[in-house]
TORKOL-4160 file (C-alpha; in steps of 0.2 Angstrom, whole numbers, padded with zeros to 4 digits, m for minus):
109
<pt num="1" X="0471" Y="0493" Z="0431"/>
<pt num="2" X="0458" Y="0483" Z="0440"/>
<pt num="3" X="0443" Y="0487" Z="0452"/>
<pt num="4" X="0446" Y="0487" Z="0469"/>
<pt num="5" X="0432" Y="0471" Z="0470"/>
<pt num="6" X="0440" Y="0462" Z="0459"/>
<pt num="7" X="0456" Y="0460" Z="0469"/>
<pt num="8" X="0448" Y="0459" Z="0485"/>
<pt num="9" X="0436" Y="0444" Z="0486"/>
<pt num="10" X="0429" Y="0446" Z="0503"/>
<pt num="11" X="0433" Y="0446" Z="0523"/>
<pt num="12" X="0440" Y="0429" Z="0528"/>
<pt num="13" X="0433" Y="0426" Z="0546"/>
<pt num="14" X="0440" Y="0411" Z="0557"/>
<pt num="15" X="0444" Y="0410" Z="0574"/>
<pt num="16" X="0462" Y="0414" Z="0569"/>
<pt num="17" X="0457" Y="0429" Z="0561"/>
<pt num="18" X="0446" Y="0435" Z="0576"/>
<pt num="19" X="0462" Y="0435" Z="0586"/>
<pt num="20" X="0473" Y="0443" Z="0574"/>
<pt num="21" X="0459" Y="0459" Z="0574"/>
<pt num="22" X="0458" Y="0458" Z="0594"/>
<pt num="23" X="0476" Y="0459" Z="0596"/>
<pt num="24" X="0476" Y="0478" Z="0598"/>
<pt num="25" X="0463" Y="0476" Z="0613"/>
<pt num="26" X="0473" Y="0464" Z="0621"/>
<pt num="27" X="0479" Y="0467" Z="0640"/>
<pt num="28" X="0483" Y="0448" Z="0643"/>
<pt num="29" X="0503" Y="0450" Z="0643"/>
<pt num="30" X="0515" Y="0462" Z="0639"/>
<pt num="31" X="0520" Y="0456" Z="0623"/>
<pt num="32" X="0503" Y="0456" Z="0615"/>
<pt num="33" X="0496" Y="0473" Z="0624"/>
<pt num="34" X="0514" Y="0480" Z="0613"/>
<pt num="35" X="0504" Y="0477" Z="0595"/>
<pt num="36" X="0494" Y="0493" Z="0593"/>
<pt num="37" X="0491" Y="0492" Z="0574"/>
<pt num="38" X="0475" Y="0482" Z="0569"/>
<pt num="39" X="0475" Y="0467" Z="0556"/>
<pt num="40" X="0463" Y="0460" Z="0545"/>
<pt num="41" X="0463" Y="0445" Z="0534"/>
<pt num="42" X="0454" Y="0446" Z="0518"/>
<pt num="43" X="0452" Y="0432" Z="0502"/>
<pt num="44" X="0460" Y="0441" Z="0486"/>
<pt num="45" X="0462" Y="0436" Z="0469"/>
<pt num="46" X="0478" Y="0424" Z="0466"/>
<pt num="47" X="0485" Y="0435" Z="0453"/>
<pt num="48" X="0485" Y="0452" Z="0464"/>
<pt num="49" X="0501" Y="0456" Z="0471"/>
<pt num="50" X="0504" Y="0467" Z="0489"/>
<pt num="51" X="0505" Y="0484" Z="0482"/>
<pt num="52" X="0488" Y="0481" Z="0473"/>
<pt num="53" X="0479" Y="0473" Z="0488"/>
<pt num="54" X="0486" Y="0488" Z="0498"/>
<pt num="55" X="0478" Y="0501" Z="0485"/>
<pt num="56" X="0462" Y="0492" Z="0485"/>
<pt num="57" X="0460" Y="0491" Z="0502"/>
<pt num="58" X="0462" Y="0511" Z="0505"/>
<pt num="59" X="0451" Y="0513" Z="0489"/>
<pt num="60" X="0438" Y="0503" Z="0496"/>
<pt num="61" X="0438" Y="0512" Z="0515"/>
<pt num="62" X="0444" Y="0529" Z="0508"/>
<pt num="63" X="0430" Y="0537" Z="0517"/>
<pt num="64" X="0435" Y="0531" Z="0534"/>
<pt num="65" X="0453" Y="0538" Z="0528"/>
<pt num="66" X="0462" Y="0520" Z="0530"/>
<pt num="67" X="0480" Y="0519" Z="0529"/>
<pt num="68" X="0488" Y="0502" Z="0526"/>
<pt num="69" X="0505" Y="0499" Z="0534"/>
<pt num="70" X="0511" Y="0482" Z="0527"/>
<pt num="71" X="0503" Y="0466" Z="0518"/>
<pt num="72" X="0505" Y="0447" Z="0519"/>
<pt num="73" X="0499" Y="0435" Z="0509"/>
<pt num="74" X="0497" Y="0416" Z="0510"/>
<pt num="75" X="0494" Y="0403" Z="0496"/>
<pt num="76" X="0482" Y="0389" Z="0500"/>
<pt num="77" X="0486" Y="0374" Z="0490"/>
<pt num="78" X="0471" Y="0363" Z="0484"/>
<pt num="79" X="0469" Y="0348" Z="0494"/>
<pt num="80" X="0462" Y="0331" Z="0490"/>
<pt num="81" X="0447" Y="0325" Z="0498"/>
<pt num="82" X="0435" Y="0310" Z="0499"/>
<pt num="83" X="0417" Y="0315" Z="0493"/>
<pt num="84" X="0403" Y="0306" Z="0504"/>
<pt num="85" X="0414" Y="0294" Z="0514"/>
<pt num="86" X="0420" Y="0283" Z="0498"/>
<pt num="87" X="0434" Y="0284" Z="0489"/>
<pt num="88" X="0428" Y="0295" Z="0475"/>
<pt num="89" X="0440" Y="0309" Z="0474"/>
<pt num="90" X="0436" Y="0328" Z="0474"/>
<pt num="91" X="0447" Y="0343" Z="0476"/>
<pt num="92" X="0443" Y="0356" Z="0488"/>
<pt num="93" X="0449" Y="0373" Z="0481"/>
<pt num="94" X="0464" Y="0383" Z="0486"/>
<pt num="95" X="0465" Y="0402" Z="0489"/>
<pt num="96" X="0475" Y="0416" Z="0494"/>
<pt num="97" X="0473" Y="0426" Z="0509"/>
<pt num="98" X="0481" Y="0442" Z="0513"/>
<pt num="99" X="0482" Y="0449" Z="0529"/>
<pt num="100" X="0483" Y="0468" Z="0532"/>
<pt num="101" X="0491" Y="0479" Z="0545"/>
<pt num="102" X="0483" Y="0495" Z="0547"/>
<pt num="103" X="0490" Y="0512" Z="0555"/>
<pt num="104" X="0486" Y="0515" Z="0574"/>
<pt num="105" X="0469" Y="0520" Z="0577"/>
<pt num="106" X="0461" Y="0516" Z="0558"/>
<pt num="107" X="0446" Y="0503" Z="0561"/>
<pt num="108" X="0437" Y="0493" Z="0547"/>
<pt num="109" X="0420" Y="0488" Z="0553"/>
């Protein structure tokens, strides 16, 4: 069994991830205001599966009694890049991220 801190690497904070977190507080339109479950995005180990990710999140935030409802995973593939404006090829590393949906009323700070 892996440690939860080996499965979950860190929080993934982008503009889109911030929008997902604030959906539960949004009242801009009816369809958005129905979303009561908070969603958080994490970078995870590339070999981790959904049940392992859910167990790791619940173990990491056990003092807050967090209950995971759903886990969606996305694998971002490596991309080729030019280094310093020249034609020297480089590779941007790929990663795996997980969007975790918590039960109503649960919050991660």
